[in-house]
N, C-alpha and C positions, 0 to 999 in steps of 0.2 A: 529581341528573343525573350520569350516569356520565361520568367523565373520559376523553377520547380517549387511546388508546394512544400511546406515545412515537413510534413510527414514523409514525403518522398525523399527529401534530403536526408532525413534521419535514417530511413531504411537503406539508402545508398551508403551512408556512413557505416552502418552496421555490417552490411555485406562486404564492403571493402576492407573493414577491420578484420573480419574472419578470413577473407582471402589472403590478406597481407600476413596474418599470423600463420596460416597454413603453409605459405611459401617459405617464410623465414624459419619455421620449425624444422625444415629439412637441413638446416645448417647448425653446426654445433654451437655457434654463438647467437643464434636467432632468439632463443627464449630469453637469454640474459639481456639482449638488446631491447626487446619489447618491455621486459620488466623494469629496466633502468631508464629507458629513454621514451617509451610510449605510454606506459601505464600511468606515470605521474600526471599527464595531461588529463586523463580520465578522472583521476582523483581531484584535480583542481576544479574540473567542471562540476562534480558532485558537491564539492565544498562550497562553490559559488552559489549553487541552488540552496544548500542548507543555510548559507550565510543570511539569506533574506527570509527564511521560513518564519522565524520568531517575529521579526519586525512586521512581516506581512500579516500574521495572525493578530498581533496587537492592533495594528492600524485598521485592518478590514473588519475585525470582529467588533471593536469599539464603535467604529463608524456605522456598521450594520445595525447594531443593537440600538444605538442612540437615534438612528433614523426611524425606528419603529414608533417612538413617541408614546408607547402604551405597553405596560407590563403584561397585559392580557394577551397581546399579540405574541410576545416573547414566549410565554408559557404554552400557548397553543402550538407555536412552531416547534418548540422544544419537545413537547409530548409526541407530536407526529414524527419528528426526526428520529427520536430514540425508538419509537415503536416500529417504524419501518426498518431501521437498522437491525433490530433484534429479529424481525421476521425474515429478512433476507439471509441473516447468518444461520438461522435454523434451517432454512431451505438449502443453503450451501452444504452444511454438515450432512444433512439427509441425503443429498445427491451423492456426496462422497462415499457414504456408507453403502448405498445401493450399488454403486459401481464396483467398489472393492469386494463386496460379497458375491457379486455375479461373476467377476473375472477371476478372483482368488489369486492374485499375483504372487503372494508369499509362498505358494506351493511350488513355484518354479525355481526357488533358490536351493542350490545343492548344499550339502554339509561343508564341502571344501570352500565354496564361495563365501558361505556364512563365516567360517573360521578366518578366512583372509580379510574380510571386511572388518571383523571385530578386532583383529590384530592391527590393522592399518589405522583405524579411526577410534580405537578404544580410548585414547587420551582425550580426544575432542569430546567424546561422550561423557567422560568423567568430569570435565570442566563444565559442561552444560548441566549435568546433574547437580553439581555444587551450586551453580547460579540459581537453579530452580529450587534447591533446598532452602536457600536464603529467603526466597519469596514465600515458601510455604511456612517457614518458621516465624514470619513477621506477624501473623495473627489475622483473623478474618476481617477486621476493620482497618487493616493497614492501608489498603487502597484508598479508603475514605480519608484517612489521616494525610496520606501523601498528596491528596487532591488540593489541599490548602497549603501553599508555600509559606514558610516563615520569612522568606526574603525573595521578593520578585526579581531582583537583579541576579541573584544566584540561580533562581529557577530558569530565567531567560538565557543563562549561559550554557545550557545543555539542551539539545533537541529532544532527548529522551524524557524531559520534564514538560512535554507539550501540554498535558492536561492541566498542569499548574498554571501555565501561561494562559490557557483558555479560561480557567476559573477566574483569574485576575481580570482578563479582558471583559468577561461577562459582568463581573462585579462592578468594574469601572463604568461600563456602558449603562448598567442599571442606575448607577449614581448620576450619570449625565441626564437620564430620563427624568429623574426625580427632582432635579434642581430647576429653577426658573430658566426659561429658554434664553433670556438675555444674558444670564451668567454662563450658560453652557456653550453659547455660540462661538466664542474665541477658541475654546478647546476643540469643538467639533470642526471648526475651520482648519485648525492645525492638523488634525488626523485626516481630514479630507485631502489636504495637500501632501501629507506624509504618505498616504496610500497611493496617490498618483505617482509620486517619485519611485516607490517600490515597484509599481507596475511597469514603469519605464525601465527600471533596472532589469526586470524579467525579460523585457523585449531585447535588451542588449545581450544578456546572457544567452538567450535562445539563438542569437546569431551564430554562436559557437557550438550549438548542439550537435550538428553532424560530425564535427571534429572530436567532441567529447565522447560520443558513442562509438566512434571509430577506435579510440584508445581503449575504452572499456571492453569492447568485444574482442579486440586483439589480445588483451590481457587474459580474458576468460578462456580463449582457445588454448593458449600455451599453458594455462594452469589447470586445465581439465584433467580428470583422472583417466586412467588407461581404458582402452576400448573394451576389454573383456569384462571390466566391472560395469560398464554401461550396458553391455548385453545382458548381464545377470539381472540388472535393475530396470531393464527396458519395459517390462510389463507393468511394474509399479509406476514408472514415469508416465506411461500411456494412460493409466487410470487417473492420475492426478491431472494431467493435461486435458484428457477427455472431459473430466468433471468441470474443469475451469472453463472450457469452451461452452459447455452446456450452461454454465452460469452467465456467461456473456450473452448467450442466446436468450436466456430468461430475462436479463436486464433489458435487452432490446425489445422484447415482446411486451414487457410491463410498461416501458416508456411509450411504446406504440399504442397500447390499449388505453392508457390513462391520460396521456398528453396529446395523442393524435399526431405525434411527430414520427416521421418515417424512420425505419431502421438505418437507411443511408445517411439521413440528416444527423442522427445520434452518433453513429460510428465515425463519420467524417469530422464531426465537431470535436470529438474527444480523442481521436487517433494520435495526435502528437503527444498528448499526456500519457496515453497507453504505451507508446514507444519509449518515452523517457522512463516510465515506471519499469518497463522491461529492462532497460539499460542500467538503471541505478539501483534497482531492488529496494527502493525506499519511497514509501508514500509521503514521508515528510519532505524529502528532497524534491518530489514531483509536485507537491502542493501548490507552489506559486503558478506553475503552468496549468494545473488542473483548474484553478480558480479563474485564470485568464480565459481558458477555453470555454468553461461553463458559462461565464458571464457574457462574453462577447460573441461566442459562436453557437451556444445552445439556447440563449435567450433568458437565462435565469437572472432574476433581480439580484443586485449586489447585496441587499440586506438579507437575502436568503442564502446565497452562496457563501458569504462571509461568516455565516453562523453554522450552516450544515457541513461544509467541506472540512474546516479545521477539526470539528468534532469527529467526522467520519474518518479522517486520516489517523485519528488516535484510537477510536473504539470500534470502527467498522472494518473488520478484517475477514471478509467472506472467503477470499481465496486462501488465506491462512487457515481458517477454520476447516474448510474442505480438505486441505492438505493434511491437517492434524488427524482428521477422521480416517482418511485413507492410510496414512502412515501407521496409526495405532493398530488398525486391523491387519495391515500388511505385516507388521512386526509379530503380531500374535500368530498369524498364519505361518510365518517363517519358523517360529518356535513350536509349531504343532499345537497351538492352543485353540480351543473352541470358545467363542464368545457368545454368551446368551443374549436374548433380546433385551433383557433388563440392563445388561452391561453396556450394550450398544446405545440404548436410550440414555444411559448415564454419560456416554461419550458425547452425545448431542448436547446435553446440558453443560457439561464441563468445557467442551470446545467453544461453546457460545460465550460462556463467562470468561474463559481464558483469552478469547480474542479481544475482549474489552480492555484487558490489562496488557496487551501486547504492544510494545513500542513500535512506532512507525519507522523502524530502521532495519537494515539488512540483517537477516538471520535471527530476528527476535522470536519468530514463530517456533524455532527449534527449542528455545528455553521453555516456552509455554507448553510444548508437546510433552515435556517431562511430567507436567501436572496431569495431563490427559492420560498418559500411560499409567501413572501411579493410581489414579482413580479406577482404572479398568483392571488393575492387577497384572499389567503386562511388564515383562522384564525391561528395565530402563537401559540395560546394556545393549538392547536392540537398536538404540539410537545409532550405533556404529554402522548398522546395515544400510542406513540411508544418507550418511554424511557425504559419500562420494558424489551423489547426484543432487545434493541439496541446493547448491548455488544456482544452476539453471532453472530448477523448479521454483526457487525463491523469486527469480525474475518473472516467471509466469504468474505466480500467485499475487505478486504485487500489482501486476497489470490488472488482474480481476478486482483487487481491492480498490484501485483508483476508478475503474469502470463502475463499480457498485456505488461509490461515493457520488459520482456524476449523475447516475440514474436516480438516486434518492433525492438529490438536490432538485432535479426536475419535477419529481413527484410532489415534493413539499412546496415548491414554487407554484405548481398548478393548483394545489389545494388552498393556497392563500392568495390566489390571483396575482402572482408576481412572475408569471412566465410570459415573456413577450412572444408575439406571433412571428417576428422576424429577428434574427441576430443583429448585433450592433455592427459587425464587420463581416464581410464575405470571405476574406482570406487574410493570411498573416501580414501580407504586405500593406494592407489597409492601415495597420497600426502606425505605420511611418508616414501616412499621408494626412493624419489628423492635424 
């Protein structure tokens, strides 16, 4: 009997998790049972993925850069990567603004619902504002200062410090390029082997993916807010999800036009990473799987994927940027504010820059949204209006973030002649036949 493809296994796990939670929620003890006995397995699955994120970045980025053997190749690839990431982010924010201005979902919120949401989630909004205030008080060049760690061991101990790890890996890789090949060979051989071990660990973890997403989705269902709040925020959610679907369509078309790879090839290749991104709400946790899919199923050279994807997981947040644009205008509409064209252009610039500093972890976009709201003069208390539905939307926007990273890696690989005509493997099971 033929084994189900990985993405079908994950989808089945997600569906069964939701059905299981809906059945048990009819019993008084059901929610507690899921929280105490099912959700921890989802947490373990996410932790296992995060566990190998930093080692993977160190191994693959150092290996990828040292394989270039030429600083000019690195600068060319870096310029193209950053340029494309910024371009797609601007497109994402613009798509979000167009949709939210056409639909005007904020006008559907009644005064009673607004008051209820502010009362229910005001504490969360205050905490988010405090975190954002710390970032704003840090100074304009603090992000540059934070880029260079004073201790790489300390930086590697926290996934939110991913940019610092990337900086060290790039710096280390450049050092390997600049020393004689005879001297660098033992170090490169070590990282080659280290990288292969990490990739095999990913294979092992992915065997448990259907069970992990079962636990995550079951927990999400029992922790979801009440149905009446979902109804009040339905139009807002549709605007965000509609914009995110348009972005996936844009990525697919760009890949099709510039790499001549069919939409089905791209979507089939990246779908397991998309489903994991949806389940975990974390680009960093999904990064190991994204790299495996892009390299072995989309045909991107390892020296490109190991450079483009870790950077993308840290600074390329197209889904988050689109959500910030929609959320900012939605909150303004809910408070009866009219935003000028200049203000909305400011939102494009601020959301683009904020996405660069947004950590690749669940909920980070909410903190950066405060900066966008402050720039546009929108009441920050309005954050409470969207907290109720933020978790499922976070899952959707993370899916788009990962899809964007994969598409850009294909574009960069094509531009430097590192995109293979055929993938290394045809399906997940082939990984175990090597």
